[in-house]
N, C-alpha and C positions, 0 to 999 in steps of 0.2 A: 600841386595837387586840387588846390582851391583857384587855381587861376586857369589850368586846364578845363576843370568842370565850369567855370564860366565863360570859356571862350567856347564849349561846345554847345552852350544853350544859346548863345547869340548866333551861333552858325544854325541853329536850328530854328531861331525865329526868322533867319533871313531867307533861307530856304521856305517855310511857310511862307511867304512876302512875295517870292518870285511869281508866281502866279498870276499876281495883278498886274504885270504888263501883258499876259499873254490871254487872259480871260477875254472871249469875244460872243459868249452866247450866255443866255441867264435863262431863268426858269420863274421870271416876275410873273406872280399871280395864280402859282400853281400850287401852294399852300393855305391852310385854312387856319383859324384860330392866330391872327393876326395879331391880336391883343397880346399875345407873350412876346412880341417884341419891343413893349412899350416899360422901358427902364424905371422902376420908382427909387425914391430919393434924389432930393434936389442938389444934394452934394454931389451925386455921379452926374446927372444932369448939365451940372455947370462946367464940369469937368470934360465934356463932350463924349459923356459916356464910355470914357477910358479908366474903367474902375477896378476890370477883373483883377488887377495884380496888387492893385491898394487892400480892397476888401478888408478893412480893419472897423468897420462898425456893422450894426446889424443889417443894414442894406445887402451885404454880402450872401445872405440867404438868396436873392436873385441873380447876383452878379457872378459869386463864387463861393460856393457853400461853405469851403475848406477854411475860408476866412473870418469864421464864427469859431474856429478852436483859438483863436486868440484873442477875444474878447477878454478885458478883464474885468467886466462886469456884467450882471444880467441887464436886458435891454428891452425897449418897446420902441416901436416906431410907426408913425401916422403919415400918410403921402398922397395928395390931392393934386390931381392935373386937371387944368381946363383943356380938353384934346381937344381935337377939330369936330368941326360940325357941330360945336355944342354938346360933345360927346364928355361924359365925366367919368374919371379913373380915381380910383381909390384903392388903396395899399396898407394892411395893416398886417405889422410881423412883431412877434415877439422870440426871444432867445433866452435861455438860460444856463447856467453853467452847471455840469452833473459832476464835475472832476475839476482836478487842477489842468487837465489836458482835454477837456473833452466838453462839449455843448448839444444840446437840442434846442429847436426852434420850430416855429409853425407860423404860416402867413396866409393871408387871404386877399385875392384881386376880384374887385368887382368893375365891370364896365357898364353903362346904362346909356341907352341910346332914347333920345325923346319920343315922345309918341308921335305917330303919325298918321294919315288917313290912309285907309284900303282902298288903291285904284285897282282897276281892272282893264283888259281891252275893250269889252262892253261898257263899263262905265268908269271911264277915264277920270270925270270930276268926282270920283268916290262912293264907296256903296254904301257909308252912313255907319261901317265899322271903324277901329282905330287899332293901329298895332304898335308894339314894341319891340326893341331887340335888348339884350344883354348878355354879357359874358361873364364868368367867373371861372378863378382857379384857387384851388385848396392844397396847400402843401404840407408837410413835416420832412424835420431835416437831422440830420446827425451830422457831427464833425469833431473832429480826434487829430489832434496832435503828436505824430508819429515820432518826430524828434524835437530837440528847440528849434530847428531850423525848416521841418517840413511838415505838412498836414494836408488832410485830405478830407473831405465832405459829400456829403450827396442829400441829395432831396428827390421824396417821392409827391407825385402830385396827379389830383382829379381835376379834370378840364370839361368844362360845360359851354355850350354857345346856343342861345335861344333867338329865335326872330317868330315873332306872331306864335302859332301853335306849333312851331318845327323845332327839335332840338337835336344835337349831337354830343357825344362824350368821348373823352378819351383819358388813358392815364400816362403819364410820363417819368422820366428819370432826368435829373440834373447831375453829375458828378464832376467836381472840380479839384485843382492839387495846388498848394503855393509853396513856392520855396523862397526863404527870406535868408540873405548872407549877411554879411556883416560891413562888407563894402560898400559903404554909402546906401546902406540898408535898401540893396537892390532886392527886389522881389520877383520872381517867374511863376507866373499862372498860366493854368491851362485847364479849358473849362469845356464840357459838351453838357450843351441844354437843350431840353425837349427831344430827348429821345424815347419816342413812345408810337402808340397805336396811331393808325390813319383815324379818320373823324367822318361821319356819314350822317346826313339829316334823316329825320324821321319823325313822324306826327300826324295828326288829324288832316293837315292840307295835303298830306300825301296819299289818301284815299280817294279814290276815285268808282263810278259805276262803271264798266265797260261791256261791250258785246264780243266774247272771243271768238264768233263764228261769225262776222258782218255778214259774208254771204252764203250764210244758210238762214233759209227760212223756219219759222217755227221753233227756233231754239231759244233759250233764256238770255234776254238781251240787257238785262242789267245785273251782272256780275260783279261783287263787290272786289275789286282789284287794290293793288297797291302799286305806287310808280317806283320803278329801280332806280336809286339813287347811286352817286357815283362816291367812291372814297378819294378824300384829300388826304394828303401828308399835312402834318404840323411842322412849323417852321423850324427843323433843327437847325444848330451852330454849333463849330467847334472855335474857340479863340484861343489864342498863345497871345500872353500878355505879359509886358514888363513897364516898372516903375522903380525909382531911385529917388533919394533926397539928393538934391543938389546942393542945398545949405541947408543946415540942422544946428543953430544957436538956441539959446534960451530966448531970443527976440525973434526970430524970424525962422521958419523951417518951411523951405520951398522944394517943393517935390513935383515931378514929371512922370506921364504915365503914356504909355501906348498900347492900344487893341489891336490885333490884327485876327478880323474876324471872318470866317468861312460860311456862309449859310448857305442852306440847299436850294434858294429861290432867287439868286442873286450872284452879280459879282463878288468876289474878295473885296474886303474894303478896311480902311484904317478909322479909327477913333482914338485920338491924340488931346491930350490937356495938361493942365499944369495946376498948382493950388498952392497960394502963399497963405501962409498961417502966422499971424502978429501975435507975439505975446501969449499963445498958448489958448486965443480966446475968440479972435476974429478971424475969420477965412475970407479970401478972396480968390475968386475961379475962372480961369477959360479956357475954352478948347471949341474943336471942331470934331464933329459926328460925318461918317459916310465919304469918307474921301475915298474916289474909286469905285464908290458904288453909280448902278447905270439910271441915270434918270432921277439922282437924288435932287432932294427940293431942300434950299439953305443949307445949313450945317455948322453956323457958328452959334455957339452957346458961353453965357456968362453967369455967373452964380455970387452967393456970398452967405456966409452962416456966421453965427455967434453960438460960443459953448460957454454955457454959466455952471459953474459949480456953486450948489444952494447948500442950505445947513443938512445934516446927518448922510452927508456923502451922497446927495442926489445930484446928478448931473443933467442939464437939458440942453440940447441941441437943435437949433431952428436954421432952416436953410429954406433958400428961393433960387431959383433958376429960370432959366427964359432962354429959347431954343430958337433960332430961326428957320422958319421952315420955308422959306421962299414965298413963291405965289399963294402959300397956305397960311399966311402970316404967322406971327410968333406964339407958342406953345409957354404957357407959366405951370411952374411947378413950386410948389410949397410941401415942407415935411418937418414934421415935430418928432423929435425923439429923446428918449428918457433913459437913464442911465441910474442903477441902484443895485 
């Protein structure tokens, strides 16, 4: 029975991966709220973002909320990324056990773009004004272990993007499942991320004065009007993920993971990575992200981590990762987690 179930799951993963070879068109550039694609947690980044089937720390609230049900203690996480073009990305999360089988959590994501001058066609050197842009996402999660091997989790979140005087909002759901077998700790995860409403910009810059009937003399020529803006979908994706412990001893634990990602704005692609954990304290990681993605920049990732057990049961986890983005240079990420 166990072997037939595992075989069925492997076949399902292979079927999901088949379209990678046949996909010829993409919808690149057709979704908004792109910051939702940035993955927090240097541990996951160091494994090439192949983390949805591992999902055994608090960053699971982003990668696969079902993993929160398997936490052995309450946790906090703070993560910072020096993103492209001097953009700062910060992520904060907290998760707490409410029973032996369930947990709740919350997170906040902030993306800050440096200020710049307002330029127009008439004044290309600047109008004397300055503008900035920022993105935020705030969410709450609930995860429950249905059995000793299977768990589910859900995240509800509010999303906002702002540029100068214009803003757009949306709400979305993330849903995840995680199955853990006893054979080499094989884990299979399926997640649906950013299932939500489209977004549309609105604000002061959208207001104009217009002449409703420019070819009629004597009418009111300065009617206050609002430009009609298009709605844009947010970056929905479905992931099928597998992970397994290749080696598991007191001195060394070697895990491998593979994520198969189906987004609504690009080709299907793979993320893969490995993690070597030494003496249950030092971790070394590497991976590759975006294999199969159209016109991807870079892909290789490397990382390291240190887990320290302090007094009174306090655990501190410090992680670092660097990801190659090709012509866009390297991205560095730091994260610090606490367990208590």
